Backbone as a ProteinNet text record, in pm:
[ID]
protein_1_A
[PRIMARY]
MAIELQPGQAMQLMHDVNLMLVRDEAPDLNMRQLAILLTIYLERPPHTVRGLAQKLGVTKPVITRALDTMGALGLVARRRDDADRRNVLVQRTVAGALYLENLGDVIARCARAMPA
[TERTIARY]
11772.9	11797.2	11745.8	11832.4	11795.5	11742.5	11640.3	11583.7	11610.9	11672.9	11701.6	11604.9	11537.6	11444.9	11483.8	11469.8	11482.4	11353.4	11357.4	11236.7	11114.8	11135	11023.4	10967.3	11055.2	11010.5	10933.7	10981.2	10912.8	10772.3	10761.8	10629.4	10538.4	10594.3	10515	10466	10552.6	10513.2	10400.9	10415.3	10310.3	10179.1	10188.1	10068.6	10002.9	10082.4	10027.4	9962.8	10028	9972.4	9840.2	9838.3	9715.4	9603.2	9636.4	9536.1	9475	9559.8	9508.2	9422	9461	9383.5	9247.5	9243.3	9116.5	9022.3	9078.9	8997.2	8954.9	9021.6	8994.7	8864.7	8813.1	8691.7	8718.8	8844.6	8880.1	8852.8	8832.3	8806.5	8926.7	8898.1	9003.3	9041.1	9168.2	9217.7	9297.6	9289.7	9374	9515.4	9607.2	9748.2	9767.2	9697.5	9711.7	9662.4	9547.1	9493.6	9589	9643.7	9737.3	9864.6	9914.7	10033.5	10006.5	9888.9	9851.3	9842.2	9774.3	9755.7	9890.8	9978	10110.1	10190.3	10180.5	10250.3	10201.8	10071.9	10013.5	10060.2	10070.6	10103.5	10253.3	10332.5	10475.2	10562.2	10510.5	10588.3	10531.1	10617	10577	10470.8	10369.2	10271.6	10333.4	10272.4	10135.9	10132.2	10016.6	9992.7	9879.7	9903.2	9801.3	9768.7	9653.3	9616	9722	9762	9863.6	9995.4	10039.2	10164.6	10160.6	10048.4	10033.7	10034	9965.9	9962.6	10103.5	10178.6	10314.8	10401.7	10391	10473.2	10443.8	10315.1	10278.1	10282.5	10300.4	10307.7	10174.2	10066.9	9932.7	9867.3	9747.9	9677.2	9602.9	9567.2	9491	9355.8	9283.5	9157	9174.3	9286.6	9314.6	9326	9397.9	9412.9	9277.4	9202.3	9071.5	8978.6	8975.2	8889.2	8931.7	9061.9	9112.1	9077.9	9094.9	9063.3	8914	8831.3	8686.1	8653.1	8712	8688.2	8741	8864.7	8924.5	8857.4	8809.5	8736	8604.4	8535	8409.1	8431.4	8550.1	8585	8639.1	8658.9	8710.1	8860.6	8932.2	9076.4	9156.3	9099.7	9162	9052.6	9095.2	9002.7	9066.1	8982.3	9032	8974.5	9055.3	9006	9084	9025.4	9092.9	9206.7	9314.4	9429.3	9393.1	9394.5	9360.2	9458.5	9584.8	9687.1	9673.8	9629.6	9613.3	9488	9378.3	9247	9240.5	9340.2	9342.2	9383.2	9456.2	9507.1	9408	9401.9	9325.3	9425.7	9418.9	9508.5	9446.2	9526.6	9482.2	9535.8	9445.4	9482.3	9462.8	9540.5	9530.2	9406.1	9358.1	9247.9	9285.8	9213.8	9237.1	9208.2	9100.8	9066.3	9176.2	9235.2	9344.8	9467.3	9497.5	9612	9591.1	9470.7	9441.2	9447.4	9400.1	9406.4	9551.9	9639.4	9779.7	9851.2	9810.3	9867.2	9832.5	9708.1	9666.1	9744.6	9764.3	9841.7	9983.7	10045.4	10179.3	10183	10080.3	10072	10060.1	9978.7	9959.6	10091.3	10160.5	10288.6	10388.3	10398	10491.2	10454.9	10326.8	10281.2	10315.4	10290.4	10321.2	10471.1	10549.5	10695.3	10748.9	10694.6	10739.5	10701.4	10591.8	10544	10616.7	10698.3	10770.4	10877.7	10893.8	11001.7	11137.7	11231.1	11366.3	11444.1
7333.4	7372.2	7514.5	7601.6	7740.6	7755	7835	7866.3	8013	8042.2	8180.6	8228	8338	8399.7	8545.1	8590.9	8733.7	8800.3	8929.1	8995.2	8975.6	8982.3	8962.3	8821.3	8722.7	8584.4	8565.6	8629.1	8619	8678.5	8792.8	8855.4	8766.3	8704.6	8615.6	8495.7	8440.3	8327.5	8368.2	8484.9	8532.1	8552.7	8608.8	8628.6	8495.2	8398.9	8269.4	8198.1	8204.3	8141.2	8206.6	8339.7	8410.3	8383.8	8376.6	8348.4	8209.8	8111	7976.2	7972.4	8047.8	8049.8	8115.2	8221.3	8289.2	8197.4	8118.3	8026.8	7902.4	7873.6	7754.5	7771.5	7662	7662.7	7703.8	7700.9	7732.7	7880.7	7914.6	8054.6	8143.1	8267	8365	8428.9	8428.8	8496.6	8618.6	8726	8840.6	8814.3	8902.1	8880.4	8872.4	8956	8953.7	8821.1	8774.2	8645.9	8532.8	8536.3	8431.8	8435.5	8554.6	8566.5	8509	8536.2	8481.9	8330.6	8279.3	8135.1	8064.2	8118.1	8057.8	8061.6	8169.6	8178.7	8070.8	8051.6	7951.5	7810.9	7782.5	7647.6	7621.7	7725.2	7703.9	7728.3	7801.6	7830.1	7753.3	7722.8	7641.3	7711.2	7635.6	7692.2	7706.3	7772.7	7825.5	7959.7	7988	8114.5	8185.1	8309.8	8390.9	8509.9	8569	8690.1	8797.2	8812.8	8912.5	8884.7	8760.4	8724.5	8743.5	8707.1	8726	8874.4	8954.5	9099	9157.7	9114.6	9164.4	9121	8995.4	8942.3	9015.9	9040.1	9104.2	9256.2	9310.8	9456.3	9525	9459.5	9515.6	9510.2	9564.2	9563.7	9431.7	9405.8	9284.5	9280.8	9394.6	9389.1	9347.2	9383.7	9341.7	9189.6	9131.8	8986.4	8921.5	8977.3	8921.5	8917.7	9025.6	9027.5	8919.6	8906.3	8804	8664.5	8642.8	8511.9	8482.6	8586.9	8567.5	8510	8569.1	8522.4	8381.1	8357.9	8226.1	8120.9	8159.9	8067.5	8026.4	8122.1	8090.9	7994.6	7999.8	7908.9	7775.7	7766	7642.9	7625.7	7733.2	7723.2	7731.1	7791.4	7801.2	7788.8	7763.1	7759.6	7839.9	7889.9	7966.6	7909.5	7919.6	7881.9	7959.7	7974.2	8043.4	7956.3	8021	7953.2	7919.2	7790.7	7748.6	7803.1	7820.7	7869.8	8020.4	8094.1	8239.6	8277.7	8290.9	8313.2	8441.7	8528.5	8651.6	8623	8516	8481.4	8396.9	8422.4	8339.6	8264.3	8131.6	8048.5	8024.1	8033.6	8008.1	7871.8	7785.3	7647.1	7612.3	7516.6	7463	7374.7	7360.6	7268.9	7182.8	7075.4	6989.9	7068	7145.6	7224.1	7324.8	7386.6	7480.8	7411.7	7294	7217.3	7177.6	7136.9	7100	7220.7	7335.6	7458.4	7489.9	7482.4	7514.8	7407.6	7283.2	7177.6	7204.7	7244.1	7279.8	7400.8	7499.5	7617.8	7577.2	7491.6	7443.9	7372.7	7291.7	7223.1	7322.4	7425.4	7527.7	7600.4	7638.2	7708.9	7620.2	7494.6	7402.2	7383.7	7369	7349	7473.1	7590.1	7713.2	7730	7695.5	7707.5	7612.8	7490.2	7394.2	7438.5	7511.2	7553.8	7677.3	7740.3	7860.5	7823.5	7907.9	7882	7896.1	7815.4	7817.1	7940.5
8180.2	8042.6	8022.4	7982.8	7958.1	7816.2	7804.4	7673.4	7647.1	7535.9	7502.5	7395.8	7426.7	7333	7313.4	7193.8	7167.3	7216.2	7246.5	7295.7	7204.7	7075.5	6982.5	6990.4	7007.1	7021.6	7152.3	7258.4	7387	7377.2	7308.5	7291	7205.9	7103.2	7018.6	7099	7183.6	7267.3	7361.9	7423.4	7514.2	7438.5	7319.3	7236.4	7204.1	7158.6	7119.5	7238.1	7353.9	7474	7511.1	7513.6	7550.2	7450.9	7324.5	7222	7243.5	7271.7	7297.3	7422.9	7525.8	7649.6	7629	7549.1	7521.6	7443.7	7354.9	7273.7	7350.4	7461	7541	7619.9	7667.5	7749.1	7893.5	7934.5	8072.7	8100.7	8228	8262.5	8231.2	8193.3	8169.3	8302.1	8332.8	8451	8407	8486.5	8453.5	8504.8	8472.8	8508	8659.2	8734.3	8879.5	8935.7	8888.4	8934.8	8900.1	8779.9	8738.9	8822.9	8853.8	8938.6	9077.3	9131.2	9262.1	9255.4	9153.4	9140.3	9125.1	9042.3	9024.8	9154.6	9228.4	9356.4	9452.2	9457.4	9547.5	9511.2	9383.5	9339.4	9323.5	9299.5	9275.1	9398.1	9494.7	9615.7	9733.4	9827.3	9942.2	10026.7	10069.1	10161.7	10300.6	10392	10383.7	10310.4	10252.4	10184.5	10257.4	10291.1	10356.6	10268.3	10292.9	10220.1	10243.7	10367.2	10403.1	10329.6	10330.2	10264.6	10113.7	10052	9907.6	9872.5	9953.8	9929	9935.6	10035.2	10050	9932.1	9893.8	9784	9652.4	9624.1	9498.3	9505.4	9624.3	9638.2	9618.8	9663.7	9654	9792.1	9802.3	9930.4	9951.4	10076.2	10107.1	10035.1	10023.5	9948	9802.3	9741.7	9603.1	9596.7	9691.9	9696.2	9724.2	9817.1	9852.3	9731.5	9653.7	9534.3	9434.4	9413.7	9320.9	9372.5	9502	9560.2	9554.5	9567.7	9553.8	9416.4	9314.7	9177.1	9157.3	9200.2	9180.6	9267.9	9384.1	9470.4	9407.3	9345.4	9277.5	9160.9	9101.9	8991.9	9043.4	9174.3	9232.9	9221.9	9185.9	9164.1	9293.9	9396.7	9529.1	9634.2	9756.7	9870.5	9983	10072.7	10187.9	10315.8	10422	10554.4	10658.6	10775	10885.8	10938.2	10976.4	11036	11180.3	11213.9	11350.2	11453.4	11412.8	11505.7	11530.6	11430.5	11442.1	11364.5	11434.7	11371.9	11289.5	11303.6	11223.3	11079.7	11058.5	10925.6	10847.4	10719.4	10626.6	10540.6	10545.1	10464.4	10327.5	10226.1	10089.3	10050.5	10004.9	9976.5	9829.4	9787.8	9652.4	9640.8	9517.1	9489.3	9369	9351.2	9234	9106.4	9106.4	8987.3	8953.8	9055.3	9032.2	8976.5	9029.7	8980	8833.8	8799.8	8661	8568.5	8616.8	8537.8	8502.4	8602.6	8578.1	8497.1	8511.4	8426.8	8280.8	8255	8119.8	8069.8	8156	8117.3	8078.7	8156.3	8123.8	7989.9	7963.8	7834.6	7719	7737.9	7634.8	7607.7	7713.6	7697.1	7622	7662.5	7597.6	7449.5	7421.7	7283.1	7198.8	7251.1	7177.5	7157.3	7256.1	7244.4	7136.8	7135.9	7033	6892.6	6879.6	6748.5	6695.5	6781.1	6737.6	6635.8	6534.3	6437.9	6506.1	6462.6	6522.8	6486.4
[MASK]
++++++++++++++++++++++++++++++++++++++++++++++++++++++++++++++++++++++++++++++++++++++++++++++++++++++++++++++++++++

């Protein structure tokens, strides 16, 4: 089902979602961290630091810093790839899945509250 929004409506939805997230008890993630987290959870694994950097068009240190923050929050985990010890695999966690489930609920709630 396609949802059509005018640019102003899309901006209002983004504003409302961000406002609810800021007011929530959950940790605040920046846009880059959220893009990484969504990529990890919405796209098929395996996910590596190198692969995420390439996908987002940033350097590996940028991904590493974001993963450090999200790892400290329990949203992702990292481990060495047994097949290629040079690679670091980024893994999903239950806390990360719950964070994104809550985000989906917030987006849906804000979308339903928008005037027609």
